N, CA, C and O atoms as a GROMACS GRO file, in nm:
protein
  372
    1UNK      N    1   1.524  -0.393   0.845
    1UNK     CA    2   1.456  -0.266   0.870
    1UNK      C    3   1.381  -0.285   1.013
    1UNK      O    4   1.336  -0.398   1.035
    2UNK      N    5   1.366  -0.198   1.098
    2UNK     CA    6   1.305  -0.222   1.227
    2UNK      C    7   1.173  -0.144   1.218
    2UNK      O    8   1.146  -0.066   1.126
    3UNK      N    9   1.097  -0.170   1.318
    3UNK     CA   10   0.968  -0.113   1.336
    3UNK      C   11   0.965   0.005   1.441
    3UNK      O   12   0.857   0.049   1.482
    4UNK      N   13   1.068   0.047   1.475
    4UNK     CA   14   1.081   0.155   1.577
    4UNK      C   15   1.000   0.280   1.545
    4UNK      O   16   0.940   0.340   1.634
    5UNK      N   17   0.999   0.318   1.425
    5UNK     CA   18   0.933   0.454   1.406
    5UNK      C   19   0.803   0.456   1.331
    5UNK      O   20   0.750   0.561   1.296
    6UNK      N   21   0.755   0.339   1.308
    6UNK     CA   22   0.613   0.327   1.236
    6UNK      C   23   0.518   0.239   1.305
    6UNK      O   24   0.550   0.145   1.377
    7UNK      N   25   0.392   0.280   1.274
    7UNK     CA   26   0.286   0.214   1.328
    7UNK      C   27   0.206   0.149   1.214
    7UNK      O   28   0.150   0.218   1.129
    8UNK      N   29   0.202   0.014   1.215
    8UNK     CA   30   0.136  -0.060   1.115
    8UNK      C   31   0.002  -0.098   1.140
    8UNK      O   32  -0.025  -0.123   1.258
    9UNK      N   33  -0.094  -0.107   1.050
    9UNK     CA   34  -0.235  -0.146   1.066
    9UNK      C   35  -0.276  -0.238   0.964
    9UNK      O   36  -0.216  -0.248   0.857
   10UNK      N   37  -0.380  -0.307   0.994
   10UNK     CA   38  -0.438  -0.409   0.888
   10UNK      C   39  -0.440  -0.340   0.755
   10UNK      O   40  -0.489  -0.227   0.749
   11UNK      N   41  -0.390  -0.399   0.645
   11UNK     CA   42  -0.390  -0.336   0.516
   11UNK      C   43  -0.527  -0.318   0.469
   11UNK      O   44  -0.540  -0.221   0.395
   12UNK      N   45  -0.645  -0.394   0.495
   12UNK     CA   46  -0.773  -0.356   0.445
   12UNK      C   47  -0.825  -0.232   0.511
   12UNK      O   48  -0.906  -0.162   0.450
   13UNK      N   49  -0.787  -0.201   0.627
   13UNK     CA   50  -0.828  -0.076   0.704
   13UNK      C   51  -0.764   0.049   0.636
   13UNK      O   52  -0.828   0.149   0.604
   14UNK      N   53  -0.639   0.033   0.618
   14UNK     CA   54  -0.560   0.145   0.554
   14UNK      C   55  -0.610   0.164   0.407
   14UNK      O   56  -0.612   0.278   0.360
   15UNK      N   57  -0.649   0.057   0.334
   15UNK     CA   58  -0.682   0.074   0.194
   15UNK      C   59  -0.826   0.143   0.197
   15UNK      O   60  -0.850   0.238   0.123
   16UNK      N   61  -0.917   0.093   0.283
   16UNK     CA   62  -1.054   0.150   0.289
   16UNK      C   63  -1.042   0.303   0.327
   16UNK      O   64  -1.112   0.386   0.269
   17UNK      N   65  -0.959   0.335   0.418
   17UNK     CA   66  -0.942   0.472   0.459
   17UNK      C   67  -0.887   0.562   0.327
   17UNK      O   68  -0.931   0.671   0.292
   18UNK      N   69  -0.787   0.488   0.269
   18UNK     CA   70  -0.729   0.563   0.150
   18UNK      C   71  -0.842   0.598   0.044
   18UNK      O   72  -0.847   0.705  -0.017
   19UNK      N   73  -0.927   0.498   0.029
   19UNK     CA   74  -1.027   0.499  -0.073
   19UNK      C   75  -1.152   0.584  -0.043
   19UNK      O   76  -1.229   0.622  -0.131
   20UNK      N   77  -1.167   0.611   0.087
   20UNK     CA   78  -1.294   0.682   0.125
   20UNK      C   79  -1.266   0.815   0.186
   20UNK      O   80  -1.349   0.906   0.180
   21UNK      N   81  -1.152   0.827   0.246
   21UNK     CA   82  -1.125   0.977   0.314
   21UNK      C   83  -1.018   1.051   0.265
   21UNK      O   84  -1.014   1.172   0.289
   22UNK      N   85  -0.918   0.986   0.191
   22UNK     CA   86  -0.807   1.046   0.128
   22UNK      C   87  -0.852   1.100  -0.011
   22UNK      O   88  -0.890   1.022  -0.099
   23UNK      N   89  -0.844   1.248  -0.030
   23UNK     CA   90  -0.893   1.305  -0.145
   23UNK      C   91  -0.829   1.247  -0.279
   23UNK      O   92  -0.896   1.243  -0.382
   24UNK      N   93  -0.706   1.204  -0.274
   24UNK     CA   94  -0.651   1.138  -0.385
   24UNK      C   95  -0.705   1.014  -0.412
   24UNK      O   96  -0.738   0.984  -0.527
   25UNK      N   97  -0.719   0.935  -0.312
   25UNK     CA   98  -0.777   0.803  -0.322
   25UNK      C   99  -0.925   0.799  -0.371
   25UNK      O  100  -0.971   0.704  -0.435
   26UNK      N  101  -0.997   0.911  -0.337
   26UNK     CA  102  -1.141   0.925  -0.373
   26UNK      C  103  -1.135   0.953  -0.522
   26UNK      O  104  -1.228   0.906  -0.587
   27UNK      N  105  -1.051   1.015  -0.582
   27UNK     CA  106  -1.036   1.056  -0.722
   27UNK      C  107  -1.029   0.929  -0.800
   27UNK      O  108  -1.084   0.926  -0.910
   28UNK      N  109  -0.967   0.824  -0.756
   28UNK     CA  110  -0.956   0.713  -0.842
   28UNK      C  111  -1.080   0.616  -0.838
   28UNK      O  112  -1.090   0.519  -0.913
   29UNK      N  113  -1.172   0.652  -0.742
   29UNK     CA  114  -1.298   0.565  -0.753
   29UNK      C  115  -1.291   0.416  -0.723
   29UNK      O  116  -1.364   0.329  -0.772
   30UNK      N  117  -1.181   0.397  -0.628
   30UNK     CA  118  -1.166   0.261  -0.576
   30UNK      C  119  -1.276   0.234  -0.480
   30UNK      O  120  -1.331   0.329  -0.424
   31UNK      N  121  -1.310   0.117  -0.456
   31UNK     CA  122  -1.435   0.080  -0.361
   31UNK      C  123  -1.382   0.070  -0.229
   31UNK      O  124  -1.461   0.100  -0.139
   32UNK      N  125  -1.263   0.033  -0.195
   32UNK     CA  126  -1.204   0.025  -0.059
   32UNK      C  127  -1.244  -0.100   0.005
   32UNK      O  128  -1.235  -0.110   0.127
   33UNK      N  129  -1.291  -0.204  -0.072
   33UNK     CA  130  -1.338  -0.328  -0.004
   33UNK      C  131  -1.228  -0.435  -0.036
   33UNK      O  132  -1.129  -0.403  -0.102
   34UNK      N  133  -1.244  -0.550   0.009
   34UNK     CA  134  -1.145  -0.665   0.012
   34UNK      C  135  -1.113  -0.698  -0.135
   34UNK      O  136  -0.998  -0.732  -0.165
   35UNK      N  137  -1.208  -0.690  -0.226
   35UNK     CA  138  -1.182  -0.727  -0.371
   35UNK      C  139  -1.084  -0.619  -0.433
   35UNK      O  140  -0.991  -0.650  -0.507
   36UNK      N  141  -1.116  -0.485  -0.394
   36UNK     CA  142  -1.032  -0.376  -0.430
   36UNK      C  143  -0.891  -0.391  -0.383
   36UNK      O  144  -0.800  -0.365  -0.461
   37UNK      N  145  -0.868  -0.429  -0.268
   37UNK     CA  146  -0.734  -0.450  -0.209
   37UNK      C  147  -0.667  -0.585  -0.271
   37UNK      O  148  -0.549  -0.584  -0.305
   38UNK      N  149  -0.743  -0.694  -0.283
   38UNK     CA  150  -0.705  -0.796  -0.354
   38UNK      C  151  -0.648  -0.761  -0.500
   38UNK      O  152  -0.537  -0.805  -0.532
   39UNK      N  153  -0.713  -0.691  -0.580
   39UNK     CA  154  -0.671  -0.654  -0.708
   39UNK      C  155  -0.549  -0.566  -0.724
   39UNK      O  156  -0.464  -0.574  -0.812
   40UNK      N  157  -0.557  -0.472  -0.616
   40UNK     CA  158  -0.410  -0.394  -0.595
   40UNK      C  159  -0.301  -0.478  -0.563
   40UNK      O  160  -0.194  -0.460  -0.621
   41UNK      N  161  -0.315  -0.571  -0.476
   41UNK     CA  162  -0.207  -0.646  -0.430
   41UNK      C  163  -0.169  -0.752  -0.530
   41UNK      O  164  -0.055  -0.800  -0.531
   42UNK      N  165  -0.264  -0.789  -0.616
   42UNK     CA  166  -0.226  -0.896  -0.734
   42UNK      C  167  -0.146  -0.814  -0.835
   42UNK      O  168  -0.056  -0.871  -0.899
   43UNK      N  169  -0.171  -0.689  -0.853
   43UNK     CA  170  -0.086  -0.624  -0.944
   43UNK      C  171   0.035  -0.558  -0.895
   43UNK      O  172   0.133  -0.548  -0.968
   44UNK      N  173   0.034  -0.510  -0.769
   44UNK     CA  174   0.145  -0.421  -0.714
   44UNK      C  175   0.200  -0.475  -0.589
   44UNK      O  176   0.292  -0.418  -0.531
   45UNK      N  177   0.138  -0.595  -0.541
   45UNK     CA  178   0.186  -0.636  -0.404
   45UNK      C  179   0.328  -0.656  -0.383
   45UNK      O  180   0.382  -0.613  -0.281
   46UNK      N  181   0.401  -0.728  -0.485
   46UNK     CA  182   0.539  -0.753  -0.459
   46UNK      C  183   0.627  -0.622  -0.460
   46UNK      O  184   0.722  -0.614  -0.383
   47UNK      N  185   0.596  -0.523  -0.544
   47UNK     CA  186   0.654  -0.409  -0.543
   47UNK      C  187   0.628  -0.324  -0.400
   47UNK      O  188   0.716  -0.259  -0.343
   48UNK      N  189   0.506  -0.337  -0.360
   48UNK     CA  190   0.466  -0.263  -0.224
   48UNK      C  191   0.539  -0.327  -0.112
   48UNK      O  192   0.584  -0.258  -0.020
   49UNK      N  193   0.554  -0.460  -0.117
   49UNK     CA  194   0.657  -0.516  -0.018
   49UNK      C  195   0.790  -0.490  -0.031
   49UNK      O  196   0.859  -0.486   0.071
   50UNK      N  197   0.842  -0.469  -0.148
   50UNK     CA  198   0.970  -0.446  -0.156
   50UNK      C  199   1.006  -0.296  -0.110
   50UNK      O  200   1.115  -0.270  -0.060
   51UNK      N  201   0.915  -0.208  -0.128
   51UNK     CA  202   0.918  -0.079  -0.096
   51UNK      C  203   0.886  -0.050   0.056
   51UNK      O  204   0.899   0.062   0.107
   52UNK      N  205   0.842  -0.167   0.126
   52UNK     CA  206   0.817  -0.165   0.261
   52UNK      C  207   0.704  -0.086   0.300
   52UNK      O  208   0.702  -0.024   0.406
   53UNK      N  209   0.599  -0.086   0.206
   53UNK     CA  210   0.474  -0.022   0.235
   53UNK      C  211   0.367  -0.108   0.304
   53UNK      O  212   0.284  -0.072   0.388
   54UNK      N  213   0.389  -0.246   0.245
   54UNK     CA  214   0.302  -0.349   0.320
   54UNK      C  215   0.403  -0.464   0.352
   54UNK      O  216   0.515  -0.478   0.304
   55UNK      N  217   0.342  -0.542   0.441
   55UNK     CA  218   0.413  -0.662   0.479
   55UNK      C  219   0.317  -0.785   0.492
   55UNK      O  220   0.207  -0.760   0.541
   56UNK      N  221   0.338  -0.897   0.462
   56UNK     CA  222   0.252  -1.011   0.464
   56UNK      C  223   0.314  -1.117   0.552
   56UNK      O  224   0.428  -1.156   0.530
   57UNK      N  225   0.244  -1.161   0.646
   57UNK     CA  226   0.295  -1.264   0.743
   57UNK      C  227   0.220  -1.394   0.687
   57UNK      O  228   0.098  -1.410   0.692
   58UNK      N  229   0.314  -1.488   0.632
   58UNK     CA  230   0.264  -1.609   0.594
   58UNK      C  231   0.201  -1.690   0.723
   58UNK      O  232   0.102  -1.762   0.712
   59UNK      N  233   0.263  -1.671   0.832
   59UNK     CA  234   0.221  -1.765   0.954
   59UNK      C  235   0.071  -1.732   0.976
   59UNK      O  236  -0.016  -1.818   0.987
   60UNK      N  237   0.047  -1.592   0.982
   60UNK     CA  238  -0.091  -1.565   1.018
   60UNK      C  239  -0.180  -1.529   0.896
   60UNK      O  240  -0.298  -1.504   0.917
   61UNK      N  241  -0.131  -1.524   0.771
   61UNK     CA  242  -0.186  -1.495   0.646
   61UNK      C  243  -0.264  -1.358   0.666
   61UNK      O  244  -0.378  -1.335   0.626
   62UNK      N  245  -0.182  -1.271   0.735
   62UNK     CA  246  -0.231  -1.118   0.746
   62UNK      C  247  -0.150  -1.031   0.660
   62UNK      O  248  -0.032  -1.060   0.639
   63UNK      N  249  -0.203  -0.929   0.610
   63UNK     CA  250  -0.129  -0.814   0.544
   63UNK      C  251  -0.142  -0.695   0.623
   63UNK      O  252  -0.254  -0.663   0.663
   64UNK      N  253  -0.040  -0.624   0.652
   64UNK     CA  254  -0.040  -0.501   0.733
   64UNK      C  255   0.026  -0.389   0.632
   64UNK      O  256   0.109  -0.420   0.546
   65UNK      N  257  -0.018  -0.264   0.652
   65UNK     CA  258   0.024  -0.156   0.575
   65UNK      C  259   0.080  -0.044   0.667
   65UNK      O  260   0.043  -0.030   0.784
   66UNK      N  261   0.164   0.028   0.612
   66UNK     CA  262   0.221   0.165   0.680
   66UNK      C  263   0.125   0.267   0.640
   66UNK      O  264   0.122   0.303   0.522
   67UNK      N  265   0.042   0.321   0.731
   67UNK     CA  266  -0.064   0.411   0.676
   67UNK      C  267   0.004   0.550   0.636
   67UNK      O  268  -0.059   0.621   0.559
   68UNK      N  269   0.110   0.588   0.676
   68UNK     CA  270   0.176   0.721   0.649
   68UNK      C  271   0.236   0.717   0.512
   68UNK      O  272   0.257   0.825   0.457
   69UNK      N  273   0.267   0.597   0.446
   69UNK     CA  274   0.319   0.581   0.312
   69UNK      C  275   0.221   0.519   0.210
   69UNK      O  276   0.229   0.540   0.089
   70UNK      N  277   0.132   0.445   0.264
   70UNK     CA  278   0.044   0.374   0.162
   70UNK      C  279  -0.027   0.452   0.055
   70UNK      O  280  -0.030   0.411  -0.061
   71UNK      N  281  -0.093   0.581   0.099
   71UNK     CA  282  -0.166   0.649   0.018
   71UNK      C  283  -0.075   0.716  -0.096
   71UNK      O  284  -0.103   0.718  -0.216
   72UNK      N  285   0.031   0.767  -0.041
   72UNK     CA  286   0.114   0.834  -0.139
   72UNK      C  287   0.170   0.740  -0.252
   72UNK      O  288   0.164   0.772  -0.371
   73UNK      N  289   0.221   0.628  -0.209
   73UNK     CA  290   0.287   0.535  -0.300
   73UNK      C  291   0.186   0.469  -0.394
   73UNK      O  292   0.213   0.458  -0.514
   74UNK      N  293   0.065   0.423  -0.342
   74UNK     CA  294  -0.030   0.367  -0.418
   74UNK      C  295  -0.085   0.467  -0.515
   74UNK      O  296  -0.105   0.425  -0.629
   75UNK      N  297  -0.113   0.587  -0.490
   75UNK     CA  298  -0.160   0.689  -0.580
   75UNK      C  299  -0.070   0.704  -0.696
   75UNK      O  300  -0.112   0.716  -0.811
   76UNK      N  301   0.064   0.704  -0.661
   76UNK     CA  302   0.154   0.713  -0.780
   76UNK      C  303   0.160   0.596  -0.857
   76UNK      O  304   0.173   0.601  -0.980
   77UNK      N  305   0.152   0.482  -0.788
   77UNK     CA  306   0.153   0.361  -0.874
   77UNK      C  307   0.030   0.349  -0.965
   77UNK      O  308   0.046   0.307  -1.080
   78UNK      N  309  -0.085   0.380  -0.925
   78UNK     CA  310  -0.195   0.373  -0.991
   78UNK      C  311  -0.211   0.497  -1.096
   78UNK      O  312  -0.286   0.478  -1.193
   79UNK      N  313  -0.159   0.594  -1.085
   79UNK     CA  314  -0.165   0.709  -1.176
   79UNK      C  315  -0.043   0.723  -1.287
   79UNK      O  316  -0.058   0.767  -1.401
   80UNK      N  317   0.073   0.679  -1.234
   80UNK     CA  318   0.193   0.694  -1.329
   80UNK      C  319   0.258   0.546  -1.364
   80UNK      O  320   0.342   0.530  -1.453
   81UNK      N  321   0.214   0.457  -1.294
   81UNK     CA  322   0.280   0.326  -1.312
   81UNK      C  323   0.406   0.294  -1.232
   81UNK      O  324   0.457   0.182  -1.237
   82UNK      N  325   0.454   0.390  -1.162
   82UNK     CA  326   0.579   0.379  -1.086
   82UNK      C  327   0.561   0.456  -0.962
   82UNK      O  328   0.485   0.553  -0.954
   83UNK      N  329   0.644   0.402  -0.851
   83UNK     CA  330   0.642   0.461  -0.717
   83UNK      C  331   0.698   0.622  -0.712
   83UNK      O  332   0.774   0.661  -0.801
   84UNK      N  333   0.662   0.700  -0.618
   84UNK     CA  334   0.719   0.824  -0.616
   84UNK      C  335   0.865   0.821  -0.610
   84UNK      O  336   0.920   0.720  -0.566
   85UNK      N  337   0.933   0.921  -0.650
   85UNK     CA  338   1.079   0.942  -0.646
   85UNK      C  339   1.118   0.942  -0.521
   85UNK      O  340   1.063   1.019  -0.443
   86UNK      N  341   1.223   0.853  -0.476
   86UNK     CA  342   1.289   0.855  -0.362
   86UNK      C  343   1.231   0.737  -0.273
   86UNK      O  344   1.277   0.719  -0.160
   87UNK      N  345   1.132   0.659  -0.322
   87UNK     CA  346   1.081   0.562  -0.262
   87UNK      C  347   1.136   0.421  -0.306
   87UNK      O  348   1.111   0.322  -0.238
   88UNK      N  349   1.197   0.415  -0.398
   88UNK     CA  350   1.263   0.296  -0.463
   88UNK      C  351   1.376   0.244  -0.376
   88UNK      O  352   1.449   0.326  -0.320
   89UNK      N  353   1.394   0.118  -0.360
   89UNK     CA  354   1.507   0.060  -0.302
   89UNK      C  355   1.589  -0.027  -0.392
   89UNK      O  356   1.546  -0.055  -0.504
   90UNK      N  357   1.700  -0.070  -0.351
   90UNK     CA  358   1.796  -0.150  -0.438
   90UNK      C  359   1.712  -0.274  -0.488
   90UNK      O  360   1.720  -0.314  -0.604
   91UNK      N  361   1.634  -0.329  -0.395
   91UNK     CA  362   1.569  -0.445  -0.446
   91UNK      C  363   1.448  -0.412  -0.535
   91UNK      O  364   1.410  -0.502  -0.610
   92UNK      N  365   1.383  -0.296  -0.536
   92UNK     CA  366   1.279  -0.255  -0.622
   92UNK      C  367   1.335  -0.218  -0.756
   92UNK      O  368   1.273  -0.251  -0.858
   93UNK      N  369   1.451  -0.152  -0.763
   93UNK     CA  370   1.511  -0.100  -0.886
   93UNK      C  371   1.530  -0.216  -0.988
   93UNK      O  372   1.579  -0.194  -1.098
   0.00000   0.00000   0.00000
């Protein structure tokens, strides 16, 4: 997959924005801090990577996120336990 049509941002920034400004994120009561993101990634990080919502660079130890898809996918994962329909990939199935 190429990066031609997306803008990636630091995962903590995207997570913080989801938790503080997105109405669906605010409903979940997440703090939007590093601990909150670490807990999310501990539980759902591998699936989020397979869905290409986040990417982790071992070389720089940075995690980036797709801000256009992060909120929708995370909200569904946290409220239903599975990603939204149409976001699964062969690797995630």
